[in-house]
C-alpha positions as a Python dict, from the first residue, in 0.01 Angstrom:
ca = {
    (1, 'M'): (0, 0, 0),
    (2, 'H'): (134, 355, -87),
    (3, 'I'): (44, 705, 29),
    (4, 'L'): (-103, 932, -193),
    (5, 'I'): (-38, 1329, -154),
    (6, 'T'): (-218, 1583, -395),
    (7, 'G'): (-66, 1946, -468),
    (8, 'V'): (292, 1714, -356),
    (9, 'A'): (485, 1984, -576),
    (10, 'G'): (377, 2242, -303),
    (11, 'L'): (571, 2326, 16),
    (12, 'I'): (420, 2115, 195),
    (13, 'G'): (303, 1849, -3),
    (14, 'R'): (772, 1787, -76),
    (15, 'S'): (838, 1779, 296),
    (16, 'L'): (591, 1523, 362),
    (17, 'A'): (670, 1299, 100),
    (18, 'R'): (1019, 1327, 262),
    (19, 'L'): (901, 1220, 560),
    (20, 'H'): (707, 913, 415),
    (21, 'L'): (993, 814, 219),
    (22, 'G'): (1192, 832, 506),
    (23, 'R'): (993, 567, 668),
    (24, 'G'): (1034, 324, 422),
    (25, 'E'): (675, 371, 254),
    (26, 'R'): (604, 402, -121),
    (27, 'V'): (423, 800, -277),
    (28, 'V'): (227, 840, -537),
    (29, 'G'): (245, 1279, -584),
    (30, 'V'): (-4, 1443, -771),
    (31, 'D'): (3, 1786, -934),
    (32, 'S'): (-130, 1984, -1216),
    (33, 'A'): (151, 2262, -1140),
    (34, 'P'): (286, 2355, -1504),
    (35, 'D'): (627, 2362, -1361),
    (36, 'A'): (525, 2051, -1095),
    (37, 'R'): (807, 1802, -1236),
    (38, 'R'): (1029, 2092, -1206),
    (39, 'R'): (995, 2189, -851),
    (40, 'I'): (984, 1806, -737),
    (41, 'P'): (1329, 1833, -571),
    (42, 'A'): (1611, 1558, -699),
    (43, 'D'): (1585, 1337, -394),
    (44, 'L'): (1279, 1318, -431),
    (45, 'A'): (1251, 1281, -802),
    (46, 'S'): (1543, 967, -814),
    (47, 'S'): (1343, 753, -504),
    (48, 'P'): (1237, 464, -690),
    (49, 'A'): (938, 441, -453),
    (50, 'F'): (820, 774, -585),
    (51, 'S'): (624, 843, -854),
    (52, 'L'): (453, 1186, -979),
    (53, 'L'): (97, 1214, -1192),
    (54, 'E'): (116, 1511, -1355),
    (55, 'E'): (-257, 1542, -1361),
    (56, 'D'): (-568, 1778, -1276),
    (57, 'L'): (-812, 1670, -1038),
    (58, 'L'): (-1067, 1786, -1185),
    (59, 'A'): (-1028, 1570, -1489),
    (60, 'D'): (-1011, 1172, -1543),
    (61, 'G'): (-670, 992, -1491),
    (62, 'E'): (-447, 803, -1342),
    (63, 'W'): (-503, 972, -997),
    (64, 'Q'): (-854, 787, -952),
    (65, 'R'): (-735, 410, -903),
    (66, 'A'): (-427, 519, -736),
    (67, 'A'): (-681, 737, -478),
    (68, 'A'): (-875, 404, -505),
    (69, 'R'): (-605, 207, -399),
    (70, 'A'): (-416, 384, -171),
    (71, 'G'): (-345, 296, 203),
    (72, 'Q'): (-345, 676, 347),
    (73, 'V'): (-474, 957, 103),
    (74, 'I'): (-343, 1319, 199),
    (75, 'H'): (-482, 1621, 7),
    (76, 'L'): (-321, 1946, -11),
    (77, 'A'): (-407, 2059, -346),
    (78, 'A'): (-588, 2408, -322),
    (79, 'N'): (-599, 2718, -483),
    (80, 'S'): (-221, 2876, -344),
    (81, 'D'): (-322, 3288, -467),
    (82, 'I'): (-603, 3353, -161),
    (83, 'R'): (-593, 3680, -243),
    (84, 'R'): (-725, 3651, -643),
    (85, 'S'): (-1054, 3463, -519),
    (86, 'F'): (-1274, 3744, -511),
    (87, 'E'): (-1126, 3807, -830),
    (88, 'A'): (-1240, 3475, -961),
    (89, 'P'): (-1483, 3355, -735),
    (90, 'D'): (-1513, 2987, -807),
    (91, 'L'): (-1129, 2982, -793),
    (92, 'D'): (-1195, 2774, -438),
    (93, 'L'): (-1501, 2636, -539),
    (94, 'R'): (-1305, 2454, -831),
    (95, 'L'): (-986, 2366, -703),
    (96, 'G'): (-1111, 2357, -331),
    (97, 'F'): (-1435, 2184, -275),
    (98, 'E'): (-1454, 2041, -627),
    (99, 'T'): (-1127, 1859, -618),
    (100, 'T'): (-1192, 1751, -237),
    (101, 'R'): (-1518, 1604, -382),
    (102, 'R'): (-1378, 1410, -650),
    (103, 'L'): (-1081, 1291, -475),
    (104, 'L'): (-1365, 1142, -167),
    (105, 'E'): (-1547, 957, -441),
    (106, 'A'): (-1264, 824, -629),
    (107, 'M'): (-1145, 659, -336),
    (108, 'R'): (-1497, 554, -199),
    (109, 'S'): (-1482, 348, -542),
    (110, 'G'): (-1217, 130, -374),
    (111, 'P'): (-1073, 30, -42),
    (112, 'A'): (-943, 341, 34),
    (113, 'R'): (-1052, 495, 338),
    (114, 'R'): (-820, 706, 526),
    (115, 'L'): (-811, 1071, 416),
    (116, 'G'): (-600, 1345, 593),
    (117, 'L'): (-798, 1657, 463),
    (118, 'A'): (-546, 2005, 501),
    (119, 'S'): (-829, 2252, 582),
    (120, 'S'): (-740, 2637, 748),
    (121, 'S'): (-721, 2836, 1035),
    (122, 'A'): (-950, 3044, 768),
    (123, 'V'): (-1224, 2847, 834),
    (124, 'Y'): (-1251, 3007, 1185),
    (125, 'G'): (-1371, 3395, 1073),
    (126, 'E'): (-1286, 3631, 1344),
    (127, 'P'): (-1340, 3440, 1603),
    (128, 'T'): (-1422, 3640, 2000),
    (129, 'L'): (-1199, 3344, 2165),
    (130, 'R'): (-822, 3290, 2148),
    (131, 'P'): (-622, 3140, 2116),
    (132, 'T'): (-951, 2931, 1928),
    (133, 'P'): (-990, 2559, 1997),
    (134, 'E'): (-1099, 2311, 1756),
    (135, 'H'): (-1446, 2333, 1889),
    (136, 'Y'): (-1527, 2711, 1853),
    (137, 'G'): (-1808, 2756, 1657),
    (138, 'P'): (-1979, 2921, 1452),
    (139, 'L'): (-1740, 2898, 1195),
    (140, 'L'): (-1806, 3214, 977),
    (141, 'P'): (-1511, 3242, 766),
    (142, 'L'): (-1446, 3588, 584),
    (143, 'S'): (-1286, 3456, 260),
    (144, 'L'): (-1386, 3214, -31),
    (145, 'Y'): (-1085, 3036, 16),
    (146, 'G'): (-1228, 2958, 400),
    (147, 'A'): (-1530, 2945, 291),
    (148, 'A'): (-1435, 2641, 23),
    (149, 'K'): (-1215, 2485, 303),
    (150, 'L'): (-1506, 2435, 579),
    (151, 'A'): (-1727, 2300, 267),
    (152, 'S'): (-1470, 2041, 210),
    (153, 'E'): (-1467, 1943, 566),
    (154, 'G'): (-1828, 1945, 580),
    (155, 'L'): (-1822, 1689, 290),
    (156, 'A'): (-1534, 1496, 463),
    (157, 'S'): (-1757, 1437, 781),
    (158, 'A'): (-2019, 1323, 576),
    (159, 'Y'): (-1832, 1047, 463),
    (160, 'A'): (-1701, 951, 751),
    (161, 'H'): (-2020, 933, 910),
    (162, 'G'): (-2153, 763, 559),
    (163, 'Y'): (-1945, 554, 395),
    (164, 'G'): (-1708, 432, 702),
    (165, 'F'): (-1400, 666, 544),
    (166, 'E'): (-1140, 721, 899),
    (167, 'V'): (-1061, 1139, 830),
    (168, 'C'): (-811, 1379, 1009),
    (169, 'I'): (-874, 1706, 894),
    (170, 'F'): (-606, 1963, 965),
    (171, 'R'): (-622, 2323, 1043),
    (172, 'P'): (-223, 2477, 1009),
    (173, 'A'): (-75, 2786, 1093),
    (174, 'N'): (65, 2968, 795),
    (175, 'V'): (310, 2772, 679),
    (176, 'V'): (707, 2863, 589),
    (177, 'G'): (998, 2701, 462),
    (178, 'G'): (1317, 2717, 183),
    (179, 'E'): (1148, 2566, -26),
    (180, 'A'): (836, 2809, -34),
    (181, 'T'): (709, 2985, -367),
    (182, 'H'): (455, 3221, -215),
    (183, 'G'): (368, 3371, 117),
    (184, 'V'): (508, 3685, 323),
    (185, 'V'): (845, 3528, 438),
    (186, 'F'): (913, 3463, 53),
    (187, 'D'): (781, 3790, -51),
    (188, 'F'): (1018, 3983, 186),
    (189, 'V'): (1316, 3812, 135),
    (190, 'R'): (1247, 3815, -227),
    (191, 'H'): (1199, 4197, -235),
    (192, 'L'): (1415, 4303, -32),
    (193, 'R'): (1736, 4111, -213),
    (194, 'R'): (1632, 4375, -513),
    (195, 'E'): (1579, 4674, -280),
    (196, 'P'): (1687, 4657, 39),
    (197, 'R'): (1607, 4983, 168),
    (198, 'R'): (1235, 4990, 159),
    (199, 'L'): (974, 4757, 219),
    (200, 'P'): (603, 4823, 122),
    (201, 'I'): (353, 4594, 354),
    (202, 'L'): (-34, 4571, 348),
    (203, 'G'): (-252, 4657, 606),
    (204, 'D'): (-115, 4852, 898),
    (205, 'G'): (185, 4594, 1005),
    (206, 'R'): (4, 4468, 1314),
    (207, 'Q'): (-205, 4217, 1203),
    (208, 'R'): (-104, 3885, 1388),
    (209, 'K'): (-54, 3533, 1328),
    (210, 'P'): (142, 3169, 1393),
    (211, 'Y'): (354, 3046, 1169),
    (212, 'L'): (497, 2711, 1097),
    (213, 'H'): (745, 2547, 912),
    (214, 'A'): (656, 2300, 638),
    (215, 'G'): (880, 2043, 822),
    (216, 'E'): (716, 2055, 1137),
    (217, 'C'): (376, 2104, 968),
    (218, 'A'): (438, 1749, 768),
    (219, 'Q'): (556, 1583, 1122),
    (220, 'A'): (265, 1714, 1293),
    (221, 'M'): (29, 1545, 1030),
    (222, 'A'): (211, 1229, 977),
    (223, 'W'): (192, 1191, 1373),
    (224, 'A'): (-223, 1242, 1399),
    (225, 'M'): (-277, 1003, 1102),
    (226, 'D'): (-73, 730, 1315),
    (227, 'R'): (-232, 810, 1655),
    (228, 'R'): (-593, 944, 1546),
    (229, 'R'): (-863, 801, 1768),
    (230, 'G'): (-1207, 849, 1614),
    (231, 'A'): (-1348, 810, 1270),
    (232, 'L'): (-1345, 1206, 1245),
    (233, 'E'): (-1105, 1373, 1363),
    (234, 'V'): (-955, 1813, 1366),
    (235, 'F'): (-662, 1929, 1471),
    (236, 'N'): (-491, 2277, 1450),
    (237, 'I'): (-139, 2284, 1362),
    (238, 'S'): (23, 2582, 1532),
    (239, 'P'): (285, 2710, 1791),
    (240, 'A'): (123, 2892, 2087),
    (241, 'D'): (228, 3190, 1976),
    (242, 'A'): (221, 3456, 1678),
    (243, 'L'): (373, 3735, 1547),
    (244, 'T'): (268, 4062, 1347),
    (245, 'V'): (361, 4141, 1022),
    (246, 'D'): (599, 4392, 1140),
    (247, 'E'): (766, 4164, 1346),
    (248, 'V'): (812, 3906, 1037),
    (249, 'A'): (984, 4217, 856),
    (250, 'D'): (1201, 4320, 1122),
    (251, 'L'): (1295, 3921, 1181),
    (252, 'I'): (1389, 3868, 833),
    (253, 'C'): (1524, 4217, 830),
    (254, 'G'): (1782, 4083, 1062),
    (255, 'V'): (1865, 3730, 893),
    (256, 'L'): (1969, 3972, 582),
    (257, 'G'): (2184, 4182, 766),
    (258, 'L'): (1928, 4489, 645),
    (259, 'E'): (1930, 4835, 893),
    (260, 'G'): (1731, 5102, 894),
    (261, 'V'): (1449, 4936, 620),
    (262, 'V'): (1190, 5155, 587),
    (263, 'K'): (840, 4994, 603),
    (264, 'E'): (552, 5122, 345),
    (265, 'H'): (225, 5024, 485),
    (266, 'S'): (-97, 5029, 267),
    (267, 'G'): (-305, 5100, 603),
    (268, 'G'): (-607, 4913, 693),
    (269, 'S'): (-664, 4633, 938),
    (270, 'R'): (-652, 4386, 728),
    (271, 'G'): (-385, 4271, 429),
    (272, 'W'): (-643, 4227, 168),
    (273, 'P'): (-1038, 4171, 136),
    (274, 'G'): (-1122, 3835, 333),
    (275, 'D'): (-798, 3883, 539),
    (276, 'V'): (-832, 3815, 953),
    (277, 'P'): (-578, 4016, 1119),
    (278, 'D'): (-581, 3840, 1438),
    (279, 'V'): (-514, 3475, 1504),
    (280, 'L'): (-427, 3268, 1764),
    (281, 'L'): (-456, 2898, 1764),
    (282, 'D'): (-477, 2642, 2062),
    (283, 'P'): (-275, 2316, 2014),
    (284, 'A'): (-405, 2161, 2267),
    (285, 'R'): (-545, 1847, 2098),
    (286, 'L'): (-239, 1767, 1910),
    (287, 'A'): (-19, 1808, 2239),
    (288, 'R'): (-276, 1579, 2403),
    (289, 'L'): (-140, 1297, 2126),
    (290, 'G'): (186, 1421, 2192),
    (291, 'W'): (286, 1606, 1920),
    (292, 'S'): (348, 1959, 1927),
    (293, 'A'): (597, 2220, 1769),
    (294, 'R'): (972, 2251, 1848),
    (295, 'L'): (1022, 2589, 1655),
    (296, 'S'): (827, 2878, 1785),
    (297, 'S'): (654, 3113, 1538),
    (298, 'R'): (958, 3380, 1570),
    (299, 'E'): (1231, 3058, 1523),
    (300, 'A'): (1030, 2890, 1224),
    (301, 'V'): (1019, 3292, 1033),
    (302, 'R'): (1379, 3292, 1120),
    (303, 'R'): (1431, 2967, 1004),
    (304, 'A'): (1275, 2993, 684),
    (305, 'A'): (1426, 3323, 591),
    (306, 'R'): (1818, 3199, 678),
    (307, 'E'): (1707, 2853, 399),
    (308, 'L'): (1571, 3134, 144),
    (309, 'A'): (1807, 3352, 176),
    (310, 'E'): (2127, 3146, 93),
    (311, 'P'): (2374, 3190, -180),
    (312, 'A'): (2222, 2899, -368),
    (313, 'G'): (1872, 3081, -397),
    (314, 'G'): (1593, 2870, -631),
    (315, 'I'): (1390, 2600, -428),
    (316, 'G'): (1609, 2396, -190),
    (317, 'H'): (1579, 2138, 126),
    (318, 'F'): (1527, 2213, 523),
    (319, 'T'): (1934, 2245, 640),
    (320, 'P'): (1960, 2196, 1019),
    (321, 'L'): (2083, 2553, 1252),
    (322, 'D'): (2278, 2601, 1502),
    (323, 'K'): (2064, 2556, 1820),
    (324, 'P'): (2113, 2211, 1924),
    (325, 'E'): (1742, 2129, 2013),
    (326, 'E'): (1702, 2187, 1641),
    (327, 'T'): (1919, 1963, 1491),
    (328, 'S'): (1751, 1712, 1672),
    (329, 'L'): (1421, 1806, 1551),
    (330, 'D'): (1578, 1756, 1219),
    (331, 'S'): (1770, 1369, 1294),
    (332, 'R'): (1396, 1264, 1481),
    (333, 'S'): (1161, 1390, 1177),
    (334, 'G'): (1394, 1295, 916),
    (335, 'L'): (1421, 1642, 769),
    (336, 'G'): (1775, 1688, 794),
    (337, 'Y'): (1833, 1717, 432),
    (338, 'K'): (2109, 1950, 251),
    (339, 'R'): (2047, 2240, 67),
    (340, 'L'): (2005, 2161, -364),
    (341, 'R'): (2110, 2479, -585),
    (342, 'S'): (1829, 2511, -773),
    (343, 'D'): (2002, 2436, -1143),
    (344, 'K'): (1989, 2089, -1037),
    (345, 'L'): (1610, 2066, -994),
}
């Protein structure tokens, strides 16, 4: 039996594929991005236990047979351009909800019944309780992205109860890492490399959110899937703290050795329509299963910035840092890889 990972060429997908390959498991990845094969790092592409299906979940293909036969399915594929969703309102409906529906139906056609669904903290909307636990309600998302994620959660719940599926729903913090191709840390590092004296920032800079390294996100997902206790489980994946956007900017400037950078705020309490300006998640449920983030939001951002800022540039691997506790994290989770030069991909 193999592990099927949709969206495998994304930030979390690559980390998760490495983790399962490191455990001696066979991984089938599905990704429809035009550059999906180029974005698969050499260590994954060269593994005889890894195969990539460059297919669209919205179209019929080999991925359906692979999903039906999988011992476990991790569904990560989704719209990655959250800010664009209000310009194209059907984007999240198709890439979020409809891909989930088609995947569940493909699984139902065979023996596959174990699903890990990547949702989002966006489903909480603007909660009045912070830190926000998984049982918080009502869930009233502000974005079309969050709405599609919540609808996907509801559909997975119905399949769990109606067809005997075993489902873990994951609501991660903002995921960062050296293999990122978008997001606030990636955007800030890229801009400051080009223009080190000024940094445009959406909103007023006081938006506060938790940050999670992709390596730890993958580890938490695998940990929960191995130890889930019921037919349907929901888990926040997050450190217990959060950072403002201005604090993220200051950390990245420090990593790059820049001083006196002028922050240029666009104004307003939200970075874009649907943005939630204050997020703090309660990770206690996952902690009760024995897993908690080893890196704080500050450490996760600093590590991701250092990985992105390495001279080799491009998409690369997790690089162990100097702190002993962080090195032990790498050796324990199988994520202590050397960075690859982008021209080797």
